[in-house]
MDTraj code that builds the backbone (N, CA, C; nanometers):
import mdtraj as md
import numpy as np

residues = "MET THR ALA PRO SER GLN LYS THR GLN ARG SER ALA HIS GLU GLY ARG ARG SER ALA ARG LEU ALA ALA VAL GLN ALA LEU TYR GLN MET GLU LEU THR GLY GLU GLY ALA GLY THR VAL ALA GLN GLU PHE ILE GLU HIS ARG PHE CYS ASP ALA PRO ALA LYS PRO ASP GLU GLU LEU PHE ARG ALA ILE VAL ASP GLY VAL PRO HIS ARG GLN ILE ALA ILE ASP ARG ALA VAL ALA ALA ALA LEU SER GLU ASP TRP ARG LEU GLN ARG ILE ASP SER ILE LEU ARG ALA ILE LEU ARG ALA GLY ALA TYR GLU LEU ALA ASP ARG PRO ASP ILE PRO ALA ARG VAL VAL ILE ASP GLU TYR ILE GLU ILE ALA ARG ARG PHE SER ASP GLU GLU GLN CYS ALA PHE VAL ASN ALA VAL LEU ASP ARG ILE ALA HIS VAL GLU ARG ALA ALA GLU PHE SER GLU THR PRO ARG ASN GLY ASP ALA ALA SER".split()
xyz = np.array([
    [-0.9951, 0.7288, 4.6550],
    [-0.9243, 0.6831, 4.5391],
    [-0.8111, 0.7823, 4.5099],
    [-0.6936, 0.7331, 4.4779],
    [-0.5805, 0.8211, 4.4514],
    [-0.5678, 0.8481, 4.3024],
    [-0.5090, 0.9623, 4.2730],
    [-0.4884, 1.0011, 4.1326],
    [-0.3805, 0.9126, 4.0715],
    [-0.3897, 0.8854, 3.9411],
    [-0.2872, 0.8053, 3.8758],
    [-0.1531, 0.8775, 3.8808],
    [-0.0474, 0.8009, 3.8940],
    [0.0859, 0.8601, 3.8999],
    [0.1215, 0.9220, 3.7655],
    [0.2209, 1.0116, 3.7669],
    [0.2648, 1.0747, 3.6417],
    [0.3167, 0.9694, 3.5451],
    [0.3832, 0.8673, 3.5967],
    [0.4361, 0.7617, 3.5108],
    [0.3221, 0.6858, 3.4433],
    [0.2150, 0.6572, 3.5170],
    [0.0995, 0.5880, 3.4610],
    [0.0309, 0.6751, 3.3566],
    [0.0160, 0.8050, 3.3867],
    [-0.0456, 0.8965, 3.2909],
    [0.0393, 0.9077, 3.1644],
    [0.1719, 0.9181, 3.1803],
    [0.2620, 0.9284, 3.0655],
    [0.2546, 0.8015, 2.9818],
    [0.2497, 0.6861, 3.0478],
    [0.2410, 0.5585, 2.9771],
    [0.1106, 0.5483, 2.8983],
    [0.0001, 0.5926, 2.9577],
    [-0.1292, 0.5904, 2.8886],
    [-0.1265, 0.6853, 2.7688],
    [-0.0679, 0.8037, 2.7879],
    [-0.0571, 0.9012, 2.6782],
    [0.0274, 0.8436, 2.5649],
    [0.1393, 0.7844, 2.5980],
    [0.2267, 0.7252, 2.4960],
    [0.1565, 0.6107, 2.4239],
    [0.0764, 0.5332, 2.4964],
    [0.0003, 0.4237, 2.4353],
    [-0.1044, 0.4745, 2.3376],
    [-0.1700, 0.5862, 2.3726],
    [-0.2690, 0.6457, 2.2814],
    [-0.2000, 0.7052, 2.1594],
    [-0.0866, 0.7730, 2.1802],
    [-0.0134, 0.8303, 2.0664],
    [0.0356, 0.7191, 1.9743],
    [0.0861, 0.6120, 2.0315],
    [0.1328, 0.4979, 1.9533],
    [0.0171, 0.4337, 1.8767],
    [-0.1009, 0.4262, 1.9395],
    [-0.2196, 0.3710, 1.8727],
    [-0.2603, 0.4574, 1.7548],
    [-0.2546, 0.5895, 1.7743],
    [-0.2914, 0.6808, 1.6642],
    [-0.1948, 0.6661, 1.5473],
    [-0.0664, 0.6593, 1.5770],
    [0.0337, 0.6430, 1.4713],
    [0.0110, 0.5120, 1.3963],
    [-0.0107, 0.4047, 1.4700],
    [-0.0364, 0.2745, 1.4068],
    [-0.1655, 0.2791, 1.3252],
    [-0.2674, 0.3472, 1.3751],
    [-0.3942, 0.3566, 1.3018],
    [-0.3754, 0.4323, 1.1708],
    [-0.2984, 0.5396, 1.1725],
    [-0.2715, 0.6146, 1.0497],
    [-0.1994, 0.5245, 0.9502],
    [-0.1008, 0.4502, 0.9980],
    [-0.0279, 0.3589, 0.9097],
    [-0.1200, 0.2498, 0.8557],
    [-0.2086, 0.2000, 0.9395],
    [-0.3031, 0.0964, 0.8960],
    [-0.3998, 0.1518, 0.7918],
    [-0.4515, 0.2730, 0.8132],
    [-0.5419, 0.3346, 0.7154],
    [-0.4698, 0.3569, 0.5824],
    [-0.3466, 0.3976, 0.5895],
    [-0.2647, 0.4158, 0.4694],
    [-0.2507, 0.2827, 0.3953],
    [-0.2181, 0.1772, 0.4702],
    [-0.2037, 0.0443, 0.4110],
    [-0.3360, -0.0017, 0.3495],
    [-0.4457, 0.0219, 0.4179],
    [-0.5768, -0.0181, 0.3669],
    [-0.6068, 0.0521, 0.2349],
    [-0.5741, 0.1802, 0.2256],
    [-0.6006, 0.2532, 0.1020],
    [-0.5142, 0.2008, -0.0124],
    [-0.3873, 0.1712, 0.0164],
    [-0.2978, 0.1263, -0.0898],
    [-0.3258, -0.0163, -0.1358],
    [-0.3630, -0.1033, -0.0423],
    [-0.3785, -0.2450, -0.0757],
    [-0.5226, -0.2875, -0.0993],
    [-0.6171, -0.2099, -0.0488],
    [-0.7571, -0.2477, -0.0600],
    [-0.7988, -0.3520, 0.0421],
    [-0.7103, -0.3866, 0.1351],
    [-0.7447, -0.4835, 0.2404],
    [-0.8439, -0.4221, 0.3382],
    [-0.9218, -0.5084, 0.4024],
    [-1.0210, -0.4633, 0.4982],
    [-0.9621, -0.4291, 0.6334],
    [-1.0401, -0.3560, 0.7117],
    [-0.9970, -0.3107, 0.8434],
    [-0.9604, -0.4272, 0.9359],
    [-1.0421, -0.5309, 0.9370],
    [-1.0162, -0.6436, 1.0261],
    [-0.8834, -0.7108, 0.9975],
    [-0.8543, -0.7348, 0.8715],
    [-0.7301, -0.8009, 0.8317],
    [-0.6092, -0.7162, 0.8686],
    [-0.6146, -0.5884, 0.8336],
    [-0.5016, -0.4991, 0.8602],
    [-0.4826, -0.4797, 1.0101],
    [-0.5914, -0.4602, 1.0836],
    [-0.5813, -0.4414, 1.2282],
    [-0.5175, -0.5633, 1.2939],
    [-0.5599, -0.6818, 1.2538],
    [-0.5036, -0.8037, 1.3120],
    [-0.3548, -0.8153, 1.2820],
    [-0.3155, -0.7822, 1.1594],
    [-0.1729, -0.7852, 1.1230],
    [-0.0923, -0.6904, 1.2112],
    [-0.1437, -0.5707, 1.2311],
    [-0.0725, -0.4741, 1.3155],
    [-0.0600, -0.5250, 1.4586],
    [-0.1687, -0.5746, 1.5124],
    [-0.1675, -0.6218, 1.6515],
    [-0.0715, -0.7394, 1.6681],
    [-0.0750, -0.8331, 1.5754],
    [0.0075, -0.9531, 1.5875],
    [0.1549, -0.9300, 1.5538],
    [0.1820, -0.8421, 1.4565],
    [0.3193, -0.8333, 1.4070],
    [0.3883, -0.6990, 1.4275],
    [0.3147, -0.5924, 1.4449],
    [0.3788, -0.4607, 1.4528],
    [0.3741, -0.3983, 1.5911],
    [0.2768, -0.4348, 1.6709],
    [0.2675, -0.3752, 1.8032],
    [0.3880, -0.4109, 1.8897],
    [0.4460, -0.5267, 1.8665],
    [0.5611, -0.5688, 1.9469],
    [0.6839, -0.4819, 1.9205],
    [0.6903, -0.4155, 1.8039],
    [0.8034, -0.3294, 1.7698],
    [0.7800, -0.1839, 1.8071],
    [0.6616, -0.1516, 1.8548],
    [0.6289, -0.0126, 1.8879],
    [0.7065, 0.0324, 2.0110],
    [0.7516, 0.1590, 2.0123],
    [0.8256, 0.2101, 2.1280],
    [0.7426, 0.2095, 2.2560],
    [0.6116, 0.2310, 2.2443],
    [0.5199, 0.2226, 2.3580],
    [0.4065, 0.1299, 2.3165],
    [0.3595, 0.0481, 2.4090],
    [0.2516, -0.0450, 2.3772],
    [0.1273, 0.0350, 2.3383],
    [0.0821, 0.0189, 2.2131],
    [-0.0352, 0.0947, 2.1676],
    [-0.1621, 0.0572, 2.2438],
    [-0.2464, 0.1561, 2.2638],
    [-0.3784, 0.1370, 2.3230],
    [-0.4628, 0.0661, 2.2163],
    [-0.4809, -0.0636, 2.2329],
    [-0.5481, -0.1446, 2.1315],
    [-0.6922, -0.1014, 2.1095],
    [-0.7599, -0.0603, 2.2143],
    [-0.9000, -0.0182, 2.2016],
    [-0.9112, 0.1058, 2.1117],
    [-0.8254, 0.2054, 2.1339],
    [-0.8280, 0.3259, 2.0507],
    [-0.7864, 0.2922, 1.9078],
    [-0.6841, 0.2105, 1.8912],
    [-0.6391, 0.1687, 1.7585],
    [-0.7537, 0.1056, 1.6801],
    [-0.8210, 0.0084, 1.7414],
    [-0.9313, -0.0605, 1.6721],
    [-1.0475, 0.0348, 1.6433],
    [-1.0754, 0.1246, 1.7363],
    [-1.1847, 0.2199, 1.7152],
    [-1.1579, 0.3040, 1.5904],
    [-1.0357, 0.3514, 1.5739],
    [-1.0023, 0.4348, 1.4582],
    [-1.0024, 0.3518, 1.3302],
    [-0.9340, 0.2363, 1.3332],
    [-0.9218, 0.1540, 1.2123],
    [-1.0571, 0.0997, 1.1673],
    [-1.1430, 0.0665, 1.2611],
    [-1.2781, 0.0195, 1.2247],
    [-1.3717, 0.1364, 1.1948],
    [-1.3560, 0.2464, 1.2678],
    [-1.4473, 0.3589, 1.2558],
    [-1.4330, 0.4389, 1.1279],
    [-1.3092, 0.4581, 1.0818],
    [-1.2900, 0.5390, 0.9608],
    [-1.3591, 0.4766, 0.8400],
    [-1.3360, 0.3491, 0.8074],
    [-1.4065, 0.2953, 0.6907],
    [-1.5584, 0.2891, 0.7106],
    [-1.6010, 0.2662, 0.8343],
    [-1.7441, 0.2602, 0.8639],
    [-1.8119, 0.3945, 0.8374],
    [-1.7412, 0.5039, 0.8643],
    [-1.7969, 0.6392, 0.8475],
    [-1.7266, 0.7173, 0.7367],
    [-1.6648, 0.6447, 0.6435],
    [-1.5788, 0.7060, 0.5410],
    [-1.6475, 0.8167, 0.4613],
    [-1.7690, 0.7980, 0.4204],
    [-1.8374, 0.8988, 0.3391],
    [-1.8527, 1.0287, 0.4186],
    [-1.9020, 1.0199, 0.5404],
    [-1.9199, 1.1395, 0.6238],
    [-1.7853, 1.2041, 0.6567],
    [-1.6848, 1.1214, 0.6853],
    [-1.5518, 1.1739, 0.7173],
    [-1.4939, 1.2459, 0.5961],
    [-1.5001, 1.1839, 0.4799],
    [-1.4461, 1.2472, 0.3596],
    [-1.5199, 1.3764, 0.3264],
    [-1.6500, 1.3800, 0.3499],
    [-1.7260, 1.5040, 0.3280],
    [-1.6793, 1.6138, 0.4240],
    [-1.6569, 1.5765, 0.5496],
    [-1.6112, 1.6751, 0.6481],
    [-1.4732, 1.7289, 0.6110],
    [-1.3841, 1.6398, 0.5691],
    [-1.2503, 1.6828, 0.5286],
    [-1.2602, 1.7709, 0.4041],
    [-1.3361, 1.7282, 0.3052],
    [-1.3504, 1.8057, 0.1810],
    [-1.4085, 1.9442, 0.2096],
    [-1.5044, 1.9522, 0.3003],
    [-1.5650, 2.0810, 0.3347],
    [-1.4652, 2.1737, 0.4037],
    [-1.3649, 2.1167, 0.4696],
    [-1.2650, 2.1965, 0.5403],
    [-1.1497, 2.2409, 0.4499],
    [-1.1456, 2.1888, 0.3283],
    [-1.0396, 2.2258, 0.2345],
    [-1.0765, 2.3558, 0.1628],
    [-0.9753, 2.4270, 0.1147],
    [-1.0044, 2.5452, 0.0345],
    [-1.0623, 2.4999, -0.0990],
    [-1.1263, 2.5916, -0.1697],
    [-1.1983, 2.5571, -0.2923],
    [-1.1111, 2.4923, -0.3988],
    [-0.9830, 2.5285, -0.4028],
    [-0.8968, 2.4757, -0.5086],
    [-0.8315, 2.3415, -0.4729],
    [-0.8662, 2.2854, -0.3564],
    [-0.8125, 2.1552, -0.3162],
    [-0.9223, 2.0505, -0.3192],
    [-0.8849, 1.9317, -0.3623],
    [-0.9760, 1.8172, -0.3570],
    [-0.9108, 1.7101, -0.2712],
    [-0.9905, 1.6325, -0.2030],
    [-0.9400, 1.5297, -0.1125],
    [-0.8441, 1.4350, -0.1842],
    [-0.8769, 1.3949, -0.3059],
    [-0.7924, 1.2992, -0.3786],
    [-0.6577, 1.3585, -0.4183],
    [-0.6462, 1.4908, -0.4162],
    [-0.5210, 1.5573, -0.4506],
    [-0.4201, 1.5509, -0.3351],
    [-0.4687, 1.5259, -0.2158],
    [-0.3836, 1.5218, -0.0963],
    [-0.3067, 1.3907, -0.0928],
    [-0.1820, 1.3973, -0.0506],
    [-0.0970, 1.2799, -0.0361],
    [-0.1667, 1.1742, 0.0507],
    [-0.1470, 1.0473, 0.0168],
    [-0.2161, 0.9367, 0.0856],
    [-0.1944, 0.9365, 0.2362],
    [-0.0726, 0.9632, 0.2811],
    [-0.0471, 0.9591, 0.4262],
    [-0.1167, 1.0761, 0.4953],
    [-0.1202, 1.1930, 0.4303],
    [-0.1931, 1.3058, 0.4890],
    [-0.3426, 1.2790, 0.4905],
    [-0.3938, 1.2125, 0.3881],
    [-0.5357, 1.1738, 0.3870],
    [-0.5648, 1.0826, 0.5058],
    [-0.4767, 0.9862, 0.5314],
    [-0.4969, 0.8951, 0.6442],
    [-0.4950, 0.9724, 0.7767],
    [-0.4044, 1.0683, 0.7893],
    [-0.3966, 1.1503, 0.9112],
    [-0.5254, 1.2303, 0.9283],
    [-0.5700, 1.2948, 0.8214],
    [-0.6915, 1.3763, 0.8292],
    [-0.8152, 1.2916, 0.8582],
    [-0.8229, 1.1743, 0.7970],
    [-0.9375, 1.0866, 0.8218],
    [-0.9401, 1.0387, 0.9664],
    [-0.8249, 0.9994, 1.0180],
    [-0.8192, 0.9531, 1.1576],
    [-0.8552, 1.0666, 1.2528],
    [-0.8005, 1.1850, 1.2286],
    [-0.8329, 1.3003, 1.3130],
    [-0.9793, 1.3372, 1.3046],
    [-1.0343, 1.3372, 1.1826],
    [-1.1758, 1.3694, 1.1649],
    [-1.2649, 1.2672, 1.2350],
    [-1.2248, 1.1401, 1.2289],
    [-1.3015, 1.0362, 1.2990],
    [-1.3058, 1.0667, 1.4493],
    [-1.1894, 1.0944, 1.5071],
    [-1.1868, 1.1212, 1.6518],
    [-1.2679, 1.2455, 1.6875],
    [-1.2585, 1.3478, 1.6041],
    [-1.3354, 1.4691, 1.6326],
    [-1.4857, 1.4425, 1.6269],
    [-1.5291, 1.3568, 1.5369],
    [-1.6719, 1.3284, 1.5219],
    [-1.7227, 1.2248, 1.6213],
    [-1.6426, 1.1236, 1.6496],
    [-1.6932, 1.0087, 1.7250],
    [-1.6308, 0.9869, 1.8629],
    [-1.5379, 1.0695, 1.9019],
    [-1.4741, 1.0509, 2.0327],
    [-1.4828, 1.1783, 2.1164],
    [-1.6041, 1.2156, 2.1598],
    [-1.6184, 1.3383, 2.2387],
    [-1.5488, 1.3294, 2.3747],
    [-1.5076, 1.2091, 2.4140],
    [-1.4364, 1.1917, 2.5399],
    [-1.2927, 1.2449, 2.5323],
    [-1.2447, 1.2733, 2.4115],
    [-1.1093, 1.3253, 2.3934],
    [-1.1227, 1.4706, 2.3474],
    [-1.0679, 1.5655, 2.4224],
    [-1.0820, 1.7067, 2.3843],
    [-1.0314, 1.7338, 2.2423],
    [-1.1021, 1.8198, 2.1711],
    [-1.0678, 1.8507, 2.0320],
    [-0.9243, 1.9008, 2.0186],
    [-0.8815, 1.9851, 2.1082],
    [-0.7444, 2.0396, 2.0994],
    [-0.6409, 1.9291, 2.1141],
    [-0.6706, 1.8298, 2.1960],
    [-0.5788, 1.7154, 2.2119],
    [-0.5723, 1.6379, 2.0808],
    [-0.6871, 1.6120, 2.0202],
    [-0.6919, 1.5392, 1.8927],
    [-0.6085, 1.6128, 1.7890],
    [-0.6306, 1.7418, 1.7747],
    [-0.5579, 1.8205, 1.6744],
    [-0.4071, 1.8145, 1.7017],
    [-0.3677, 1.8382, 1.8254],
    [-0.2245, 1.8355, 1.8600],
    [-0.1615, 1.7000, 1.8310],
    [-0.2329, 1.5935, 1.8621],
    [-0.1791, 1.4592, 1.8400],
    [-0.1543, 1.4326, 1.6914],
    [-0.2494, 1.4731, 1.6077],
    [-0.2326, 1.4467, 1.4644],
    [-0.1313, 1.5408, 1.3992],
    [-0.1112, 1.6578, 1.4558],
    [-0.0018, 1.7438, 1.4079],
    [0.1316, 1.6753, 1.4384],
    [0.1446, 1.6191, 1.5563],
    [0.2685, 1.5477, 1.5926],
    [0.2913, 1.4280, 1.5005],
    [0.1871, 1.3565, 1.4666],
    [0.2009, 1.2436, 1.3742],
    [0.2413, 1.2950, 1.2359],
    [0.1802, 1.4043, 1.1920],
    [0.2147, 1.4614, 1.0616],
    [0.3634, 1.4984, 1.0560],
    [0.4196, 1.5427, 1.1664],
    [0.5621, 1.5797, 1.1705],
    [0.6526, 1.4609, 1.1367],
    [0.6062, 1.3412, 1.1609],
    [0.6858, 1.2220, 1.1301],
    [0.6940, 1.1957, 0.9804],
    [0.5993, 1.2486, 0.9041],
    [0.5890, 1.2159, 0.7624],
    [0.6054, 1.3359, 0.6689],
    [0.6012, 1.4566, 0.7211],
    [0.5968, 1.5717, 0.6326],
    [0.6662, 1.6932, 0.6930],
    [0.6696, 1.7994, 0.6144],
    [0.7350, 1.9228, 0.6580],
    [0.6370, 2.0109, 0.7357],
    [0.6872, 2.1236, 0.7841],
    [0.6041, 2.2117, 0.8667],
    [0.4870, 2.2714, 0.7894],
    [0.5038, 2.2935, 0.6602],
    [0.3944, 2.3478, 0.5798],
    [0.2769, 2.2490, 0.5770],
    [0.3068, 2.1213, 0.5611],
    [0.2008, 2.0210, 0.5605],
    [0.1424, 2.0017, 0.6999],
    [0.2237, 2.0185, 0.8029],
    [0.1713, 2.0118, 0.9401],
    [0.0735, 2.1271, 0.9649],
    [0.1069, 2.2453, 0.9127],
    [0.0161, 2.3598, 0.9248],
    [-0.1146, 2.3325, 0.8498],
    [-0.1043, 2.2642, 0.7364],
    [-0.2222, 2.2255, 0.6591],
    [-0.3100, 2.1313, 0.7422],
    [-0.2501, 2.0289, 0.8035],
    [-0.3239, 1.9350, 0.8893],
    [-0.3906, 2.0115, 1.0026],
    [-0.3174, 2.1031, 1.0648],
    [-0.3711, 2.1837, 1.1735],
    [-0.4931, 2.2620, 1.1267],
    [-0.4822, 2.3294, 1.0121],
    [-0.5919, 2.4121, 0.9621],
    [-0.7160, 2.3287, 0.9300],
    [-0.6965, 2.2159, 0.8638],
    [-0.8110, 2.1324, 0.8255],
    [-0.8784, 2.0743, 0.9494],
    [-0.8009, 2.0179, 1.0404],
    [-0.8604, 1.9587, 1.1610],
    [-0.9246, 2.0659, 1.2485],
    [-0.8663, 2.1855, 1.2521],
    [-0.9254, 2.2938, 1.3295],
    [-1.0622, 2.3327, 1.2721],
    [-1.0732, 2.3396, 1.1407],
    [-1.2021, 2.3713, 1.0781],
    [-1.3058, 2.2639, 1.1097],
    [-1.2641, 2.1386, 1.1013],
    [-1.3558, 2.0282, 1.1323],
    [-1.3974, 2.0349, 1.2790],
    [-1.3014, 2.0620, 1.3666],
    [-1.3308, 2.0692, 1.5106],
    [-1.4310, 2.1796, 1.5409],
    [-1.4184, 2.2932, 1.4736],
    [-1.5117, 2.4030, 1.4984],
    [-1.6538, 2.3698, 1.4524],
    [-1.6673, 2.2760, 1.3620],
    [-1.7996, 2.2301, 1.3198],
    [-1.8487, 2.1195, 1.4133],
    [-1.7649, 2.0168, 1.4318],
    [-1.8038, 1.8988, 1.5114],
    [-1.8129, 1.9283, 1.6607],
    [-1.7286, 2.0182, 1.7085],
    [-1.7197, 2.0445, 1.8524],
    [-1.7321, 2.1933, 1.8824],
    [-1.8230, 2.2589, 1.8199],
    [-1.8369, 2.4042, 1.8347],
    [-1.8424, 2.4470, 1.9812],
    [-1.9085, 2.3686, 2.0637],
    [-1.9227, 2.4046, 2.2050],
    [-1.7884, 2.4135, 2.2767],
    [-1.6915, 2.3349, 2.2335],
    [-1.5594, 2.3396, 2.2971],
    [-1.4848, 2.4685, 2.2639],
    [-1.5264, 2.5370, 2.1591],
    [-1.4559, 2.6562, 2.1155],
    [-1.5311, 2.7852, 2.1447],
    [-1.6568, 2.7731, 2.1890],
    [-1.7323, 2.8942, 2.2207],
    [-1.6900, 2.9430, 2.3578],
    [-1.6792, 3.0723, 2.3687],
    [-1.6380, 3.1322, 2.4963],
    [-1.7591, 3.1488, 2.5862],
    [-1.7374, 3.1212, 2.7126],
    [-1.8430, 3.1435, 2.8090],
    [-1.8217, 3.2822, 2.8689],
    [-1.9274, 3.3546, 2.8978],
    [-1.9117, 3.4894, 2.9539],
    [-1.8418, 3.4837, 3.0887],
    [-1.7534, 3.5805, 3.1107],
    [-1.6867, 3.5919, 3.2402],
    [-1.7768, 3.6710, 3.3345],
    [-1.7468, 3.6646, 3.4628],
    [-1.8257, 3.7415, 3.5604],
    [-1.8257, 3.8887, 3.5201],
    [-1.9401, 3.9462, 3.5160],
    [-1.9527, 4.0873, 3.4815],
    [-1.9707, 4.1104, 3.3320],
    [-1.9376, 4.0087, 3.2467],
    [-1.9504, 4.0235, 3.1026],
    [-2.0884, 3.9835, 3.0524],
    [-2.1602, 3.9075, 3.1310],
    [-2.2909, 3.8585, 3.0862],
    [-2.3927, 3.9706, 3.0877],
    [-2.4840, 3.9654, 2.9960],
    [-2.5897, 4.0666, 2.9912],
    [-2.6797, 4.0495, 3.1123],
    [-2.7240, 4.1646, 3.1715],
    [-2.8085, 4.1527, 3.2896],
    [-2.9527, 4.1474, 3.2548],
])
top = md.Topology()
chain = top.add_chain()
for i, resn in enumerate(residues, 1):
    res = top.add_residue(resn, chain, resSeq=i)
    for name in ("N", "CA", "C"):
        top.add_atom(name, md.element.get_by_symbol(name[0]), res)
traj = md.Trajectory(xyz[None], top)
């Protein structure tokens, strides 16, 4: 079996990034309108995916849009636990809340995607909506969540000669 070409890999990456961006927008819309995940997801697929610069990965999009409301209580607790004491989840701007919820969902429920990739992707999405200070905030919160949800990915393994004998 041959390895996928760079063009195929780039296209898949762009499709996942586009799906994440659409999912954040859908979560934002759901919070503002009170519409359900199924209705909003269908609207995006039917009317907005055709305008996307890269064809969104529909499977990842649906997983995030369906998964966040399904696990909303646990996700919001994880985000709240990662905030400093003087911040409350409801105090955060709606679009940043959607970004953090989507990132937290992937960190908790998508172990097939490396934590560092998830964090980097949502920082890039945050750049579309906010300044560098808010991007640093997204980075810090998702990093804290990742260290809880994916601790094994961040623990160092002993190098040769470093292990206790």
